[in-house]
C-alpha positions as CSV (number, residue, x, y, z in Angstrom):
1,X,-147.2,-70.5,43.4
2,X,-148.0,-73.2,46.5
3,X,-151.2,-75.1,47.7
4,X,-153.4,-72.7,49.7
5,X,-152.6,-73.3,53.5
6,X,-154.2,-71.8,56.5
7,X,-153.2,-71.4,60.4
8,X,-155.1,-73.8,62.9
9,X,-156.0,-71.1,64.7
10,X,-158.1,-69.8,61.5
11,X,-159.1,-73.4,60.9
12,X,-162.9,-74.8,61.9
13,X,-163.2,-78.8,62.7
14,X,-166.0,-81.5,62.5
15,X,-165.0,-84.2,64.7
16,X,-167.9,-86.7,64.5
17,X,-168.1,-88.8,68.1
18,X,-165.8,-86.0,69.2
19,X,-167.0,-86.7,73.0
20,X,-165.1,-89.4,74.0
21,X,-161.8,-91.8,72.8
22,X,-160.3,-90.9,70.1
23,X,-162.2,-88.1,68.6
24,X,-162.2,-86.5,71.9
25,X,-158.7,-86.3,71.8
26,X,-158.0,-85.8,68.5
27,X,-160.2,-82.9,69.5
28,X,-158.7,-81.6,72.2
29,X,-155.8,-81.3,70.3
30,X,-157.4,-79.4,67.7
31,X,-158.8,-76.8,70.0
32,X,-155.3,-76.9,72.0
33,X,-153.8,-76.1,68.3
34,X,-156.3,-73.4,68.2
35,X,-158.9,-74.4,65.6
36,X,-162.8,-74.1,66.4
37,X,-163.6,-77.9,66.9
38,X,-167.6,-79.1,66.8
39,X,-168.3,-82.5,68.4
40,X,-170.9,-83.9,66.7
41,X,-173.2,-87.3,68.1
42,X,-175.7,-89.0,69.7
43,X,-175.0,-88.5,72.8
44,X,-175.8,-84.8,73.7
45,X,-174.5,-85.2,78.1
46,X,-171.2,-86.6,76.8
47,X,-170.7,-84.0,74.4
48,X,-171.7,-81.1,76.6
49,X,-169.4,-82.2,79.5
50,X,-166.3,-82.6,76.9
51,X,-166.1,-79.3,75.6
52,X,-166.6,-77.7,79.2
53,X,-164.0,-79.7,80.6
54,X,-161.7,-78.8,77.5
55,X,-163.5,-75.3,77.2
56,X,-162.0,-75.5,81.1
57,X,-158.6,-76.0,80.3
58,X,-158.0,-73.6,77.2
59,X,-160.0,-70.2,79.0
60,X,-162.5,-70.2,76.5
61,X,-164.6,-71.5,74.3
62,X,-163.2,-73.4,71.8
63,X,-164.9,-76.9,72.0
64,X,-168.6,-76.8,70.7
65,X,-171.3,-79.4,71.3
66,X,-173.3,-80.5,68.1
67,X,-175.8,-83.3,68.7
68,X,-177.0,-85.2,66.0
69,X,-177.4,-88.8,64.4
70,X,-174.8,-89.6,61.2
71,X,-177.3,-92.3,60.1
72,X,-179.6,-89.7,59.8
73,X,-178.9,-87.8,56.4
74,X,-181.6,-85.5,57.3
75,X,-179.6,-84.4,60.8
76,X,-176.1,-84.6,58.6
77,X,-177.0,-81.5,56.2
78,X,-178.4,-79.6,59.6
79,X,-175.4,-79.6,60.9
80,X,-173.4,-79.0,57.8
81,X,-175.5,-76.2,57.3
82,X,-175.6,-75.1,60.8
83,X,-171.6,-74.7,61.2
84,X,-170.8,-73.2,57.5
85,X,-173.4,-70.5,58.4
86,X,-171.7,-69.7,61.4
87,X,-168.0,-69.5,60.0
88,X,-168.1,-69.6,56.4
89,X,-165.5,-72.8,56.6
90,X,-165.2,-76.3,57.4
91,X,-161.6,-76.8,57.1
92,X,-161.2,-80.4,59.0
93,X,-163.4,-83.2,58.6
94,X,-162.8,-86.1,61.1
95,X,-165.2,-89.4,60.5
96,X,-164.2,-91.1,63.4
97,X,-168.2,-92.3,64.7
98,X,-168.2,-96.2,64.5
99,X,-169.5,-99.5,66.3
100,X,-169.0,-102.9,66.1
101,X,-171.6,-104.9,66.6
102,X,-170.0,-109.0,67.4
103,X,-172.0,-111.7,65.5
104,X,-170.0,-114.2,62.7
105,X,-170.3,-114.8,59.8
106,X,-173.3,-117.3,60.4
107,X,-175.0,-115.1,63.5
108,X,-175.4,-111.7,61.0
109,X,-178.2,-110.5,61.4
110,X,-180.1,-108.2,58.8
111,X,-180.2,-105.4,61.9
112,X,-176.3,-106.2,62.9
113,X,-175.7,-105.4,59.9
114,X,-177.0,-102.3,58.7
115,X,-176.5,-100.1,61.7
116,X,-172.7,-101.4,61.0
117,X,-172.7,-100.4,57.5
118,X,-174.5,-97.3,58.0
119,X,-172.9,-95.9,61.2
120,X,-169.3,-96.4,59.5
121,X,-169.7,-96.0,55.7
122,X,-173.1,-94.7,54.5
123,X,-173.0,-91.4,56.8
124,X,-169.0,-91.1,56.1
125,X,-170.4,-90.8,52.4
126,X,-172.7,-89.0,53.4
127,X,-170.9,-85.8,55.1
128,X,-167.9,-85.9,52.6
129,X,-170.6,-84.8,50.0
130,X,-172.2,-81.9,52.0
131,X,-168.4,-80.9,53.4
132,X,-166.7,-81.3,49.7
133,X,-168.3,-78.9,48.1
134,X,-167.4,-76.0,50.5
135,X,-163.8,-77.4,51.3
136,X,-163.7,-77.2,47.5
137,X,-165.1,-73.1,47.2
138,X,-162.7,-72.5,50.0
139,X,-159.9,-74.2,48.6
140,X,-158.7,-76.0,51.5
141,X,-159.5,-78.8,53.3
142,X,-158.1,-81.8,55.3
143,X,-160.8,-85.3,55.6
144,X,-159.5,-87.8,58.0
145,X,-161.3,-91.0,58.7
146,X,-160.8,-93.3,61.5
147,X,-160.6,-96.8,60.4
148,X,-159.2,-99.3,62.0
149,X,-156.3,-102.7,61.8
150,X,-159.8,-104.7,61.1
151,X,-160.1,-102.5,57.9
152,X,-156.7,-104.3,56.8
153,X,-157.1,-107.3,58.7
154,X,-159.9,-109.6,59.4
155,X,-161.4,-111.2,62.7
156,X,-163.9,-113.9,62.7
157,X,-166.2,-112.2,65.5
158,X,-166.5,-109.0,64.0
159,X,-167.7,-109.7,60.3
160,X,-169.6,-106.3,59.8
161,X,-167.3,-104.4,61.3
162,X,-164.6,-105.6,59.6
163,X,-166.4,-105.1,56.1
164,X,-166.8,-101.9,57.0
165,X,-163.8,-100.5,58.1
166,X,-162.4,-102.6,54.4
167,X,-164.9,-100.3,52.7
168,X,-163.9,-97.0,54.4
169,X,-160.6,-97.3,52.9
170,X,-161.8,-98.2,49.7
171,X,-164.4,-95.4,49.6
172,X,-161.9,-92.6,50.7
173,X,-158.7,-94.1,48.3
174,X,-161.5,-93.7,45.9
175,X,-161.8,-90.0,47.4
176,X,-158.3,-89.2,47.3
177,X,-157.9,-89.8,43.9
178,X,-161.5,-87.7,42.9
179,X,-159.5,-84.1,44.5
180,X,-156.1,-85.2,42.8
181,X,-157.6,-85.8,39.7
182,X,-159.6,-82.3,40.4
183,X,-157.0,-80.3,41.7
184,X,-158.4,-80.0,44.6
185,X,-156.5,-78.8,47.9
186,X,-158.0,-81.1,50.4
187,X,-155.8,-84.1,51.7
188,X,-157.1,-87.5,53.1
189,X,-155.8,-89.2,56.1
190,X,-156.4,-92.7,57.0
191,X,-156.0,-93.9,60.2
192,X,-156.1,-97.7,60.9
193,X,-155.5,-98.4,64.6
194,X,-155.4,-101.3,66.8
195,X,-156.7,-101.5,70.1
196,X,-156.5,-98.1,71.8
197,X,-157.3,-97.9,75.7
198,X,-160.5,-94.9,76.0
199,X,-160.4,-96.3,79.3
200,X,-157.5,-94.7,80.7
201,X,-156.9,-91.6,78.7
202,X,-155.6,-89.1,81.7
203,X,-151.9,-88.2,80.6
204,X,-150.5,-89.7,83.4
205,X,-152.7,-93.0,83.2
206,X,-150.4,-95.7,81.9
207,X,-152.4,-98.4,78.9
208,X,-153.4,-101.4,79.3
209,X,-151.1,-104.8,77.8
210,X,-151.9,-104.5,74.0
211,X,-153.2,-101.1,74.1
212,X,-151.7,-97.7,72.7
213,X,-152.1,-94.9,74.8
214,X,-155.0,-92.3,72.9
215,X,-152.7,-89.3,73.3
216,X,-150.1,-91.2,70.5
217,X,-153.8,-90.7,67.9
218,X,-153.2,-86.5,69.0
219,X,-150.0,-86.9,68.6
220,X,-150.0,-88.7,65.0
221,X,-152.7,-86.6,63.8
222,X,-151.1,-83.3,64.4
223,X,-147.7,-84.3,63.3
224,X,-150.1,-85.0,59.5
225,X,-152.3,-82.2,59.2
226,X,-148.9,-80.5,59.6
227,X,-146.8,-81.8,57.0
228,X,-146.8,-79.7,53.8
229,X,-149.9,-79.7,51.4
230,X,-148.0,-81.7,48.6
231,X,-147.1,-84.9,50.7
232,X,-149.2,-87.5,50.3
233,X,-149.2,-90.0,53.3
234,X,-151.5,-93.3,53.5
235,X,-153.1,-95.1,55.6
236,X,-151.5,-94.8,59.7
237,X,-151.0,-98.1,60.6
238,X,-150.7,-97.6,64.4
239,X,-150.6,-100.3,67.4
240,X,-149.0,-101.6,69.8
241,X,-146.0,-104.0,69.7
């Protein structure tokens, strides 16, 4: 018997930072494929606008805004509980929330370091810890982590960001090993993009030099999710040449 599968039209997704940039492109692609998508971040106005615009294009309600702060474990618990109680399923978790505090190695502040680590790494751990039992019980799930080329290479101006994105890949590798050893039908995908032009996201806009159009991220996500459940696709490096 093969691994359980599920059409996108039956799937429920959570996308952190889903109101703008890469997260919004991911959310739109999932919604157009038929999934219901909960976009979650701190900025209620950005979320509401993104949901309204995508739903208007779709001619139906498939994108739902949810205000929360990934640095607050209580808010994470509320998000997961609310989504699961509404749909009895969480099929896709996209860990896309992230920020950088530019401080050199010698200038790093405790506050800057903690802000980056709590958002980019600790928040992901909390979310996965809450979501994975639901995926396990439903015998289906995909976890997508948005790391960075700064998770592969160190850059002098953002050491805390690099540390968090390297750390995210290490955590994700442990997660992948955990689901494999426990026979859980959950796939783990890691994106390591270079510069993505989130300022010019419309289909007809040309990205700035050295940047890729955000649509390339969305197409790659849908390709990755369309692969057979038995296929492992490790870190996806994608950047402008």
